[in-house]
C-alpha positions as CSV (number, residue, x, y, z in Angstrom):
1,M,6.3,17.3,31.8
2,S,8.8,19.8,30.3
3,F,12.5,20.2,31.1
4,L,15.5,22.1,29.7
5,V,18.9,20.5,29.1
6,E,22.0,22.1,27.7
7,F,25.0,20.2,26.4
8,S,28.4,21.9,26.2
9,M,31.6,20.6,24.6
10,F,35.1,21.9,25.4
11,P,37.5,19.6,23.7
12,T,41.0,20.8,24.2
13,D,42.9,18.1,22.4
14,K,40.9,17.6,19.2
15,G,42.0,20.5,17.0
16,E,39.7,23.2,15.7
17,S,36.9,21.1,14.2
18,V,34.6,19.3,16.5
19,S,31.8,18.6,14.0
20,P,32.3,14.8,14.1
21,Y,31.7,14.9,17.8
22,V,28.7,17.1,17.6
23,S,27.3,14.9,14.8
24,R,27.6,11.9,17.1
25,I,25.9,13.6,19.9
26,I,23.0,14.7,17.7
27,K,22.6,11.2,16.4
28,M,22.3,9.8,19.9
29,I,19.7,12.4,20.8
30,D,17.8,11.6,17.6
31,E,17.8,7.9,18.4
32,S,16.4,8.6,21.9
33,R,13.2,10.0,20.3
34,I,13.3,12.9,22.8
35,P,12.0,16.1,21.1
36,Y,14.7,18.7,21.0
37,R,15.5,22.1,19.4
38,L,18.9,23.4,18.4
39,T,19.5,27.1,19.0
40,P,22.4,29.5,18.7
41,M,22.5,29.7,22.5
42,G,23.0,26.1,23.2
């Protein structure tokens, strides 16, 4: 089975840098053992 999922973040109150939040999300996906691919489009 294949599927496509896209996550989007639009923090409006966290300043310009959202890298700590993106890092946390990537870690959660890694721990889930679901194969994924990061691309410039999403």
